[in-house]
N, CA and C atoms as a LAMMPS dump frame, in Angstrom:
ITEM: TIMESTEP
0
ITEM: NUMBER OF ATOMS
417
ITEM: BOX BOUNDS ff ff ff
-5.0000000000000000e+02 5.0000000000000000e+02
-5.0000000000000000e+02 5.0000000000000000e+02
-5.0000000000000000e+02 5.0000000000000000e+02
ITEM: ATOMS id mol type element x y z
1 1 1 N -375.981 -439.003 322.868
2 1 2 C -376.248 -438.712 324.245
3 1 3 C -376.687 -437.256 324.347
4 2 1 N -377.749 -437.011 325.097
5 2 2 C -378.262 -435.657 325.25
6 2 3 C -377.514 -434.877 326.307
7 3 1 N -377.718 -433.595 326.287
8 3 2 C -377.111 -432.709 327.268
9 3 3 C -377.944 -432.719 328.544
10 4 1 N -377.339 -432.436 329.685
11 4 2 C -378.074 -432.497 330.937
12 4 3 C -377.843 -431.308 331.847
13 5 1 N -376.824 -430.508 331.598
14 5 2 C -376.523 -429.382 332.468
15 5 3 C -377.392 -428.198 332.058
16 6 1 N -378.087 -427.617 333.027
17 6 2 C -378.979 -426.501 332.74
18 6 3 C -378.288 -425.183 333.034
19 7 1 N -378.549 -424.195 332.2
20 7 2 C -378.007 -422.855 332.365
21 7 3 C -379.141 -421.942 332.8
22 8 1 N -379.087 -421.425 334.022
23 8 2 C -380.162 -420.588 334.555
24 8 3 C -380.395 -419.334 333.722
25 9 1 N -379.383 -418.892 332.994
26 9 2 C -379.533 -417.729 332.131
27 9 3 C -380.278 -418.04 330.847
28 10 1 N -380.465 -419.303 330.559
29 10 2 C -381.188 -419.724 329.361
30 10 3 C -382.498 -420.411 329.739
31 11 1 N -383.29 -419.747 330.56
32 11 2 C -384.564 -420.323 330.99
33 11 3 C -385.625 -419.248 331.044
34 12 1 N -386.761 -419.521 330.409
35 12 2 C -387.905 -418.623 330.46
36 12 3 C -389.16 -419.453 330.699
37 13 1 N -390.171 -418.824 331.279
38 13 2 C -391.442 -419.494 331.515
39 13 3 C -392.571 -418.648 330.948
40 14 1 N -393.717 -419.279 330.717
41 14 2 C -394.891 -418.568 330.22
42 14 3 C -396.134 -419.273 330.7
43 15 1 N -397.059 -418.487 331.281
44 15 2 C -398.357 -419.028 331.674
45 15 3 C -399.144 -419.395 330.423
46 16 1 N -399.919 -420.45 330.512
47 16 2 C -400.753 -420.866 329.395
48 16 3 C -401.899 -419.869 329.217
49 17 1 N -402.609 -419.923 328.087
50 17 2 C -403.701 -418.976 327.845
51 17 3 C -404.795 -419.052 328.908
52 18 1 N -405.411 -417.895 329.154
53 18 2 C -406.465 -417.8 330.16
54 18 3 C -407.85 -418.056 329.574
55 19 1 N -407.931 -418.228 328.257
56 19 2 C -409.234 -418.45 327.65
57 19 3 C -409.12 -419.397 326.461
58 20 1 N -410.273 -419.9 326.036
59 20 2 C -410.309 -420.795 324.886
60 20 3 C -409.909 -420.044 323.627
61 21 1 N -409.343 -420.771 322.694
62 21 2 C -408.931 -420.221 321.399
63 21 3 C -407.99 -419.026 321.546
64 22 1 N -407.134 -419.071 322.543
65 22 2 C -406.176 -417.997 322.781
66 22 3 C -404.78 -418.387 322.339
67 23 1 N -403.947 -417.38 322.105
68 23 2 C -402.553 -417.597 321.727
69 23 3 C -401.681 -416.707 322.597
70 24 1 N -400.634 -417.284 323.174
71 24 2 C -399.66 -416.503 323.933
72 24 3 C -398.269 -416.883 323.459
73 25 1 N -397.37 -415.898 323.532
74 25 2 C -395.963 -416.126 323.212
75 25 3 C -395.175 -415.993 324.499
76 26 1 N -394.16 -416.832 324.669
77 26 2 C -393.306 -416.758 325.841
78 26 3 C -392.284 -415.655 325.705
79 27 1 N -391.603 -415.37 326.794
80 27 2 C -390.479 -414.452 326.765
81 27 3 C -389.386 -415.072 325.911
82 28 1 N -388.693 -414.259 325.158
83 28 2 C -387.685 -414.771 324.228
84 28 3 C -386.363 -415.047 324.922
85 29 1 N -385.671 -416.049 324.413
86 29 2 C -384.271 -416.28 324.76
87 29 3 C -383.437 -415.589 323.688
88 30 1 N -382.439 -414.826 324.1
89 30 2 C -381.583 -414.096 323.171
90 30 3 C -380.375 -414.95 322.816
91 31 1 N -380.272 -415.336 321.552
92 31 2 C -379.151 -416.149 321.098
93 31 3 C -377.912 -415.314 320.811
94 32 1 N -378.086 -413.994 320.77
95 32 2 C -376.952 -413.109 320.551
96 32 3 C -376.438 -413.096 319.126
97 33 1 N -377.181 -413.631 318.202
98 33 2 C -376.789 -413.663 316.797
99 33 3 C -377.621 -412.659 316.023
100 34 1 N -377.102 -412.184 314.915
101 34 2 C -377.877 -411.275 314.075
102 34 3 C -379.003 -412.041 313.385
103 35 1 N -379.91 -411.329 312.806
104 35 2 C -381.065 -411.921 312.151
105 35 3 C -380.664 -412.973 311.119
106 36 1 N -381.241 -414.151 311.248
107 36 2 C -381.02 -415.283 310.344
108 36 3 C -379.564 -415.718 310.227
109 37 1 N -378.801 -415.543 311.273
110 37 2 C -377.402 -415.981 311.263
111 37 3 C -377.323 -417.487 311.497
112 38 1 N -376.21 -418.056 311.145
113 38 2 C -375.988 -419.468 311.446
114 38 3 C -375.784 -419.62 312.941
115 39 1 N -376.538 -420.529 313.556
116 39 2 C -376.404 -420.789 314.985
117 39 3 C -375.728 -422.14 315.135
118 40 1 N -374.471 -422.129 315.523
119 40 2 C -373.69 -423.355 315.561
120 40 3 C -373.301 -423.799 316.97
121 41 1 N -373.853 -423.165 317.98
122 41 2 C -373.506 -423.54 319.348
123 41 3 C -373.917 -424.983 319.629
124 42 1 N -373.115 -425.665 320.389
125 42 2 C -373.379 -427.049 320.763
126 42 3 C -374.316 -427.064 321.967
127 43 1 N -375.597 -426.881 321.697
128 43 2 C -376.576 -426.763 322.768
129 43 3 C -377.907 -427.382 322.333
130 44 1 N -378.599 -427.955 323.287
131 44 2 C -379.959 -428.438 323.082
132 44 3 C -380.879 -427.579 323.927
133 45 1 N -382.139 -427.575 323.569
134 45 2 C -383.155 -426.869 324.33
135 45 3 C -384.237 -427.866 324.7
136 46 1 N -384.934 -427.597 325.793
137 46 2 C -386.05 -428.437 326.185
138 46 3 C -387.258 -427.561 326.492
139 47 1 N -388.373 -427.922 325.875
140 47 2 C -389.653 -427.299 326.152
141 47 3 C -390.4 -428.254 327.075
142 48 1 N -390.859 -427.741 328.209
143 48 2 C -391.603 -428.572 329.159
144 48 3 C -393.022 -428.029 329.292
145 49 1 N -393.973 -428.789 328.795
146 49 2 C -395.381 -428.42 328.914
147 49 3 C -395.901 -428.958 330.246
148 50 1 N -396.638 -428.148 331.016
149 50 2 C -397.122 -428.607 332.315
150 50 3 C -398.333 -429.529 332.179
151 51 1 N -398.593 -430.295 333.209
152 51 2 C -399.834 -431.071 333.247
153 51 3 C -401.009 -430.099 333.322
154 52 1 N -402.079 -430.418 332.647
155 52 2 C -403.297 -429.606 332.704
156 52 3 C -404.441 -430.494 333.169
157 53 1 N -405.287 -429.942 334.024
158 53 2 C -406.385 -430.745 334.571
159 53 3 C -407.591 -430.76 333.621
160 54 1 N -408.628 -431.487 333.996
161 54 2 C -409.799 -431.664 333.132
162 54 3 C -410.596 -430.378 332.953
163 55 1 N -410.484 -429.439 333.864
164 55 2 C -411.155 -428.148 333.686
165 55 3 C -410.428 -427.335 332.625
166 56 1 N -409.102 -427.408 332.625
167 56 2 C -408.301 -426.687 331.63
168 56 3 C -408.408 -427.348 330.255
169 57 1 N -408.309 -428.651 330.219
170 57 2 C -408.355 -429.412 328.961
171 57 3 C -409.406 -430.517 329.062
172 58 1 N -410.68 -430.158 328.846
173 58 2 C -411.721 -431.197 328.837
174 58 3 C -411.436 -432.223 327.736
175 59 1 N -412.108 -433.337 327.778
176 59 2 C -411.907 -434.396 326.786
177 59 3 C -411.909 -433.839 325.367
178 60 1 N -410.96 -434.253 324.577
179 60 2 C -410.736 -433.908 323.167
180 60 3 C -410.281 -432.463 322.943
181 61 1 N -410.109 -431.673 323.959
182 61 2 C -409.675 -430.274 323.8
183 61 3 C -408.16 -430.193 323.929
184 62 1 N -407.534 -429.263 323.225
185 62 2 C -406.077 -429.281 323.096
186 62 3 C -405.369 -427.982 323.465
187 63 1 N -404.108 -428.15 323.821
188 63 2 C -403.126 -427.074 323.92
189 63 3 C -401.995 -427.479 322.969
190 64 1 N -401.601 -426.574 322.076
191 64 2 C -400.573 -426.866 321.083
192 64 3 C -399.394 -425.924 321.278
193 65 1 N -398.197 -426.487 321.307
194 65 2 C -396.966 -425.747 321.546
195 65 3 C -396.093 -425.8 320.298
196 66 1 N -395.521 -424.656 319.94
197 66 2 C -394.594 -424.578 318.815
198 66 3 C -393.365 -423.783 319.233
199 67 1 N -392.247 -424.05 318.59
200 67 2 C -391.016 -423.293 318.815
201 67 3 C -390.918 -422.272 317.685
202 68 1 N -390.728 -421.001 318.057
203 68 2 C -390.654 -419.928 317.066
204 68 3 C -389.376 -419.115 317.256
205 69 1 N -388.996 -418.4 316.211
206 69 2 C -387.895 -417.442 316.312
207 69 3 C -388.346 -416.151 315.644
208 70 1 N -387.77 -415.037 316.099
209 70 2 C -388.138 -413.729 315.554
210 70 3 C -386.964 -412.777 315.708
211 71 1 N -387.051 -411.672 315.017
212 71 2 C -386.009 -410.649 315.106
213 71 3 C -386.239 -409.71 316.279
214 72 1 N -387.407 -409.815 316.921
215 72 2 C -387.749 -408.948 318.053
216 72 3 C -388.01 -409.773 319.303
217 73 1 N -387.823 -409.147 320.457
218 73 2 C -387.939 -409.875 321.724
219 73 3 C -389.352 -410.308 322.074
220 74 1 N -390.384 -409.664 321.526
221 74 2 C -391.742 -410.063 321.902
222 74 3 C -392.267 -411.247 321.086
223 75 1 N -391.526 -411.68 320.085
224 75 2 C -391.811 -412.867 319.275
225 75 3 C -393.095 -412.796 318.46
226 76 1 N -393.893 -411.77 318.618
227 76 2 C -395.18 -411.741 317.929
228 76 3 C -395.118 -411.049 316.575
229 77 1 N -394.006 -410.407 316.253
230 77 2 C -393.869 -409.693 314.984
231 77 3 C -393.281 -410.61 313.919
232 78 1 N -394.147 -411.223 313.134
233 78 2 C -393.738 -412.132 312.052
234 78 3 C -392.769 -413.22 312.502
235 79 1 N -393.136 -414.018 313.507
236 79 2 C -392.218 -415.07 313.941
237 79 3 C -392.11 -416.186 312.895
238 80 1 N -390.941 -416.792 312.838
239 80 2 C -390.722 -417.964 312.006
240 80 3 C -390.973 -419.19 312.862
241 81 1 N -391.835 -420.075 312.419
242 81 2 C -392.104 -421.303 313.167
243 81 3 C -391.018 -422.307 312.822
244 82 1 N -390.248 -422.7 313.837
245 82 2 C -389.168 -423.665 313.641
246 82 3 C -389.665 -425.093 313.797
247 83 1 N -390.485 -425.326 314.814
248 83 2 C -391.063 -426.645 315.066
249 83 3 C -392.528 -426.446 315.406
250 84 1 N -393.39 -426.781 314.47
251 84 2 C -394.831 -426.58 314.636
252 84 3 C -395.472 -427.77 315.347
253 85 1 N -396.29 -427.479 316.351
254 85 2 C -397.012 -428.543 317.039
255 85 3 C -396.108 -429.6 317.632
256 86 1 N -394.974 -429.188 318.179
257 86 2 C -394.032 -430.173 318.721
258 86 3 C -394.597 -430.878 319.96
259 87 1 N -395.518 -430.224 320.655
260 87 2 C -396.272 -430.881 321.726
261 87 3 C -397.74 -430.531 321.513
262 88 1 N -398.595 -431.535 321.518
263 88 2 C -400.041 -431.319 321.492
264 88 3 C -400.619 -432.103 322.66
265 89 1 N -401.15 -431.379 323.63
266 89 2 C -401.777 -432.017 324.783
267 89 3 C -403.277 -432.092 324.519
268 90 1 N -403.842 -433.274 324.664
269 90 2 C -405.268 -433.467 324.423
270 90 3 C -405.909 -434.052 325.673
271 91 1 N -406.948 -433.384 326.149
272 91 2 C -407.673 -433.878 327.315
273 91 3 C -408.303 -435.227 327.017
274 92 1 N -408.259 -436.144 327.99
275 92 2 C -408.81 -437.486 327.79
276 92 3 C -409.263 -438.08 329.111
277 93 1 N -410.277 -438.898 329.052
278 93 2 C -410.776 -439.675 330.199
279 93 3 C -411.098 -438.792 331.402
280 94 1 N -411.568 -437.586 331.15
281 94 2 C -411.91 -436.634 332.216
282 94 3 C -410.76 -436.389 333.179
283 95 1 N -409.527 -436.496 332.668
284 95 2 C -408.354 -436.338 333.524
285 95 3 C -407.416 -435.232 333.06
286 96 1 N -407.759 -434.524 331.981
287 96 2 C -406.844 -433.515 331.456
288 96 3 C -405.755 -434.168 330.64
289 97 1 N -404.541 -433.602 330.718
290 97 2 C -403.417 -434.142 329.95
291 97 3 C -402.145 -434.075 330.785
292 98 1 N -401.286 -435.059 330.608
293 98 2 C -400.04 -435.158 331.375
294 98 3 C -399.01 -434.141 330.894
295 99 1 N -398.058 -433.853 331.764
296 99 2 C -396.915 -433.007 331.406
297 99 3 C -396.142 -433.697 330.282
298 100 1 N -395.489 -432.884 329.45
299 100 2 C -394.793 -433.462 328.313
300 100 3 C -393.556 -432.63 327.968
301 101 1 N -392.41 -433.284 327.717
302 101 2 C -391.195 -432.561 327.308
303 101 3 C -390.944 -432.709 325.806
304 102 1 N -390.199 -431.772 325.244
305 102 2 C -389.757 -431.849 323.861
306 102 3 C -388.345 -431.287 323.803
307 103 1 N -387.368 -432.101 323.447
308 103 2 C -385.979 -431.685 323.361
309 103 3 C -385.612 -431.494 321.897
310 104 1 N -384.884 -430.409 321.61
311 104 2 C -384.563 -430.108 320.225
312 104 3 C -383.271 -429.309 320.115
313 105 1 N -382.737 -429.285 318.911
314 105 2 C -381.622 -428.409 318.543
315 105 3 C -382.159 -427.457 317.489
316 106 1 N -381.583 -426.276 317.432
317 106 2 C -382.038 -425.293 316.465
318 106 3 C -381.462 -425.582 315.086
319 107 1 N -382.223 -425.299 314.036
320 107 2 C -381.65 -425.411 312.699
321 107 3 C -380.507 -424.412 312.56
322 108 1 N -379.465 -424.772 311.867
323 108 2 C -378.292 -423.902 311.804
324 108 3 C -378.463 -422.718 310.867
325 109 1 N -379.424 -422.764 309.975
326 109 2 C -379.502 -421.719 308.96
327 109 3 C -380.842 -420.989 308.87
328 110 1 N -381.72 -421.163 309.829
329 110 2 C -383.045 -420.545 309.714
330 110 3 C -383.525 -419.99 311.048
331 111 1 N -382.613 -419.534 311.883
332 111 2 C -382.989 -419.091 313.215
333 111 3 C -382.684 -417.61 313.383
334 112 1 N -383.699 -416.865 313.81
335 112 2 C -383.504 -415.456 314.132
336 112 3 C -382.818 -415.331 315.489
337 113 1 N -382.548 -414.111 315.889
338 113 2 C -381.818 -413.86 317.134
339 113 3 C -382.565 -414.349 318.374
340 114 1 N -383.889 -414.246 318.382
341 114 2 C -384.676 -414.594 319.567
342 114 3 C -385.516 -415.845 319.3
343 115 1 N -385.537 -416.748 320.271
344 115 2 C -386.388 -417.934 320.159
345 115 3 C -387.316 -417.985 321.361
346 116 1 N -388.427 -418.682 321.19
347 116 2 C -389.378 -418.813 322.287
348 116 3 C -390.463 -419.809 321.931
349 117 1 N -391.515 -419.791 322.737
350 117 2 C -392.616 -420.723 322.527
351 117 3 C -393.897 -419.974 322.193
352 118 1 N -394.698 -420.633 321.398
353 118 2 C -396.042 -420.157 321.067
354 118 3 C -396.991 -421.223 321.596
355 119 1 N -397.976 -420.805 322.387
356 119 2 C -398.929 -421.747 322.963
357 119 3 C -400.325 -421.345 322.496
358 120 1 N -401.04 -422.29 321.9
359 120 2 C -402.385 -422.032 321.406
360 120 3 C -403.356 -422.957 322.132
361 121 1 N -404.382 -422.358 322.738
362 121 2 C -405.424 -423.163 323.381
363 121 3 C -406.545 -423.383 322.376
364 122 1 N -407.046 -424.598 322.35
365 122 2 C -408.119 -424.932 321.424
366 122 3 C -409.471 -424.442 321.916
367 123 1 N -410.476 -424.656 321.109
368 123 2 C -411.843 -424.269 321.461
369 123 3 C -412.296 -425.007 322.717
370 124 1 N -413.046 -424.318 323.534
371 124 2 C -413.663 -424.883 324.752
372 124 3 C -412.67 -425.337 325.805
373 125 1 N -411.442 -424.839 325.76
374 125 2 C -410.518 -425.098 326.857
375 125 3 C -410.826 -424.104 327.972
376 126 1 N -410.348 -424.411 329.175
377 126 2 C -410.579 -423.532 330.309
378 126 3 C -409.369 -422.671 330.602
379 127 1 N -409.484 -421.856 331.622
380 127 2 C -408.4 -420.979 332.055
381 127 3 C -407.235 -421.829 332.555
382 128 1 N -406.105 -421.727 331.879
383 128 2 C -404.915 -422.504 332.25
384 128 3 C -403.776 -421.592 332.676
385 129 1 N -404.1 -420.351 333.006
386 129 2 C -403.052 -419.383 333.333
387 129 3 C -402.382 -419.647 334.68
388 130 1 N -402.858 -420.632 335.423
389 130 2 C -402.23 -420.962 336.705
390 130 3 C -401.049 -421.924 336.552
391 131 1 N -400.825 -422.436 335.334
392 131 2 C -399.697 -423.334 335.091
393 131 3 C -398.803 -422.723 334.016
394 132 1 N -397.516 -423.081 334.034
395 132 2 C -396.565 -422.47 333.111
396 132 3 C -395.761 -423.511 332.337
397 133 1 N -395.466 -423.158 331.118
398 133 2 C -394.553 -423.951 330.282
399 133 3 C -393.163 -423.34 330.454
400 134 1 N -392.143 -424.149 330.271
401 134 2 C -390.757 -423.7 330.432
402 134 3 C -389.945 -424.042 329.196
403 135 1 N -389.116 -423.095 328.786
404 135 2 C -388.15 -423.314 327.714
405 135 3 C -386.782 -423.017 328.288
406 136 1 N -385.861 -423.964 328.172
407 136 2 C -384.525 -423.743 328.717
408 136 3 C -383.463 -424.41 327.87
409 137 1 N -382.267 -423.832 327.948
410 137 2 C -381.132 -424.372 327.243
411 137 3 C -380.403 -425.402 328.085
412 138 1 N -379.894 -426.434 327.439
413 138 2 C -379.114 -427.48 328.097
414 138 3 C -377.739 -427.469 327.452
415 139 1 N -376.717 -427.354 328.278
416 139 2 C -375.351 -427.281 327.727
417 139 3 C -374.502 -428.42 328.231
C-alpha cells in the first residue's frame, strides 16, 4: 500500500524548459543526511509531470524527467541520476501529452543529501515554462 499523506515541507516545483533541447533542474529537497549516507526513512516521493499542449510538445517531440541527487542544493554540480527517464512525455495526435505521475522510494545506499528533478526538452519542442512539474514527499 502506498503512502498518501503529503508534507508541505517536502514539496518543490519547477517550470519546464523555455526552449527546445533545454535542461533545467528543480529546487532540491534536503534529506538532511550527509553525502552518500544511507537513507532509511519510511517515505515515498511522487514526481508529477504536467500536461503539455501541442505547441509545447508537437507530435513525436518529448520531455524527459529524471530523479537526481547531489551534494549541493542547485543539483547541477555532478548530480547522480537515481532514476533516468522515469517519465517521458511524447506529443501525439496533435494533442500534446497528458499529465503523468511517477512514485518512487530512494535507494538506501546511493543518495546524496539533496534530491530533485532534471527535465530535458527534446528537439523542436516549444516554450513550456508556463507549466510546472512537482516533486513531493509522501509520508
